[in-house]
N, C-alpha and C positions, 0 to 999 in steps of 0.2 A: 438176544435182548440185553444180556449183561454188558456185552461190548458196546452196544448202541447207547445204553445209559451212561457208561463210562465216558464215551466220546462226547455225549451231550453235556455232561457235567464239566468236562474239560473245556468245551467251547464257551460255556457260561462263565467259567472261571477266567478265561482269557478276556471275555467281553468286560467283566467287572474290573479286571486289572487295567484294561485299556481306558475304561471310563475313569478309574481312579487317577491314572497318570494324566489324562486330559484335564481333570479337575485341578490337579496340582499345577499343571502348566498354566491354566487359566488364572489361578490365584497369583502365580508368579508374575504373569503378564500384567494383571491388574495392579499389583504392587509397584512394578517398574513404571507403569503408566502414571500412577498416582505420584510417584517421586518426581518424574519429569514434569508433570503438571504443576506441582508445587514449586519446582525450580523456575518454571516459566512465569507463573502467576505472582509469586511472592514479590519480585521486584516492583511490579506494577502496584500491588497492594501497599507495599512500603512507601511508595511515592505518594499515594493517596493519604495515608495516615500521617506521613511526615509533613504534608502540606497543611494539616490542621494542628500540628504540634508545635510546642515551643522550640525554637532553634537550639537552645542550649541542651534540651533533652535529646534532640536528634544527634547533636554533636557528641554528647556524652554516651551514646549508645543505649539510651534508656527506652527507645521506641522500637518495639518488636512486633507486637500483635495489635496494640490499641494506641490511639493518640495520647500523648502526655502534655498536659497544659493546653487543653483544647482552645483554639483561637482561630478567628477568621482574619486576623490582621494582615496576613500575606496576601489574601485575595482582595481585601480592602485597599491595600497600598497599590496592588497591581491594577485594579480596575479604576483607580483614581486617575490614571493617565487616559485622557480623552482619545488619544490616537489609537488606543486599543480597538475601539469600535470602528475607526477608519480602517485599521488593518483587517478586522473581521470582514468588513464589507468588501474590501479589495480582494482578499483571499477567496471568499465565496465566489466573487465574480470571475477571478482567474480560474478557479477550479471548475466552475460550471462551463464557461466558454471553452477553456482549454481541453476539458474532457470531451466535449462535443466535437471539437475540431480533431482531436486525436483519434476518436473513434471513427469518424468519417474517413480520415486519411489512412489509418492503419488497417481497418477492416476492408476498405476498397482495394488497397494494395495487396493485402493478403489473399483476397478472393481472386484477383487477377493472376497472381503468381500460382494459385492452385489449379488454374485451368491448363490442361495439357495442350490446348490448341493455341496458347499464347506464343507468338514467335519470339525466340530469344529468351525464353523463360529462365533457363539455367544461367545465362550470362547476366541477366538482370538480378537474379538471386545472389550471384557471386558479388555483384556490385554492391548490393545492400550489405552482405556479410562483411565485405572489406571494410566498410565504415565502422564496424564494431571493434576493429582492432587498430585502425589508423584514422586519425582526424587531423585537421589543420592546426589545432591548438587554440588557446584562449585568445591570443592577440589577433591572428587572422580572423577568427570568428567575430571578435569585437569590431574589427575594421569592416567586415562584411555587413554586420548589423548597422553600423553607422552609415555606410554608403547607401544602404537601402532606406535610410531615414526612419529607422525603427527605434533608434536610441531614445530612451526616456518617453516611450509611448506605451499605450495599453497593449498593442499587438506584439511587442517584444517579449511579453510574458507568456503568450499563448501560441505564437506562430512559428518562430524559428526552430523550436525544439519539439514540434508536434509529432514528428516521425520517430517511432521507436522500433528498431530493427528486431529486437527480441519479441516484441508484441506481434509484429508481422509474421515472424516465423511460427509462433505458437498458433496464431489464427489461421495461417496457411495450412498447417498440419491438421487443424480441426476441420477445415473445409475438405481437405483431401480424404480424410478418414470417416467423416460423418455425413457428407452430402453425396448421395449416389449419383453417378454419371447418367443413369437412366432418367433421372428427373429432367435433366437438360434436354435429352432427346425427346421426351414426351412433351416438354414445353415447346420445343421447336415445331413439333407436329401441329400443336394448337395455335401456332403463329406468334409465339411469345419471343420477344427480343431479349438481348442481353440485359439491358437496364431493368426491364420489367421483371425478368426472371430473378435478377439479383434483389430487387426491392420487394417483390411479392412472394417469393418462394424461399430464397436463401436466407434472408434476414430473419423471417419468422422462425426458421428452424435453427437459428444460431443465437438464441437468447442467452444460452449458458456462457458462450465465449464472449459475447458482448458485455454481459454483466461482469465477468471476471476482468476483462481488459479495462472496462470502465472504472472498476474499483482500483486497479493498479495505477491507472493514469491519474485518477482523482487524488489518491494518496500522494503521488509524486508531486502534483501541483500544490497540494495543501502543505506539504512539508518543505517545499522549495524556498530557499532564501538566497542562494548564491547568485542566481540569475538576476534577482532584484538588486543585489549588492553591486553587481558589475554594470548592469544596463539601465538602472534607474537612478535619477538624482533628485527627483521631486518627492519629498517626504509624504505628500498626500497620496502617492501611488504605491507606497510601500505595502507589502503583504504582512500578515500577522507575524510570521516567523521572524522577519527582519526587525519589526518593531519590538518584539519581545527580546530579541538579541541585544538591541540597542539599549533597552531599559536595564537589562542585567549588567551590561558593560558599564553603563553610567553609574549604577548603584555601587558596583565594585570599585570604580574609580573614586567615587565620593567617600566610601568607607576607608580607602587607602590614603586619601589626601588629608582627611580630618584627623583631629587629635582629641584625646580625652573622651568625655562622655558623648560628644557628638559623633565621634568615630564609632563608638560602641553601638549607638543607636542605628547608624547607617549600616554597619556590618550586620546587625541583627535583622534589619529589614531586608538586606540583600540575601541573607540565608533563608529567610522565610519565603521570599518570592521565588527562590530557585525551584522549589517543588511546585509552587502554585502555577508557575509558567508552564511546566510540563502538562499539568492537568488542563489548563485553559487551552493549550494548543492541541491536545490529543483527543479529549472527550468528543468534540463535535464530529470528527471524521470517524471515530469508533462507532458512533451511533448509526452510521450508514451501513456498516457490515451486516447486521442482522437481516437487512432487506435483500441482500444478494448472497447470503450464506448458502441458500438451497441450490444456487447455481455454481457455487465456487468449486466444490470437489469435481463435479461433472465436467465443468469447463476446463479446469486445469489438466485433469487426467487425459481427457480426449484430445486436447490440443497439444499435449506435451509428449505423447507416446505415439510413435508411428508404427502402424501395423504392417 
């Protein structure tokens, strides 16, 4: 009995020791996570408070935790430009239509490449992957867009760059690891064809990857300005990002060309608008994330890890 009690006490001591070490490890992990969270969030928080602060206070390093010289002048000056609203409308249109086209193209291609009975599947996949490393360059792409009569049209913003090879690879892996092959065999027995199977069975089971790819594609269209800079010449078709860029460049040029008090006022407005532009351009697309967050982790992990 004495030996049993000694052994029991020894086991209890080991358990307590293990629990203590686990508690210490959890505390360390929480501290490290909190530090990384602050490092990631503080720049965004600083941009928000700087957009409501006096530019001289921001430049002097006086803005740390709260706004200094609280003002809305940066937003007032920015929203005074009427083409801001044109840019918002164009960007929303490009994002919605471009995301829809991108999802149709990428999800369809990914599903086709995930099917083992697709003839030449490996060679088609290699063809897609090849384009990730080599492309024709800007000038050949521009000439192609022009020859297809897409230059300075709505379609140039949503059609030529709808295919994303990375998105196709992620979605293909999702279909390979998450959609059992037995479903297709059972559907065939019930007389289900390929299109019907894809529309009624595969897509409803793929909400996670559709939500993730939709968010990625939408963010890409929302933040895009280079394609508009190259392929659009009509200012009424410019997206928000390009309009904001032009406003900032114009204000910087005006502040540099002026002298005396006028130059100081122009420089002050340019500095105030710098942070306001980021908020105006970022907040709308950030509001979309909470609606797809529940699918995000599942879609990314299942689509990115091959079993």
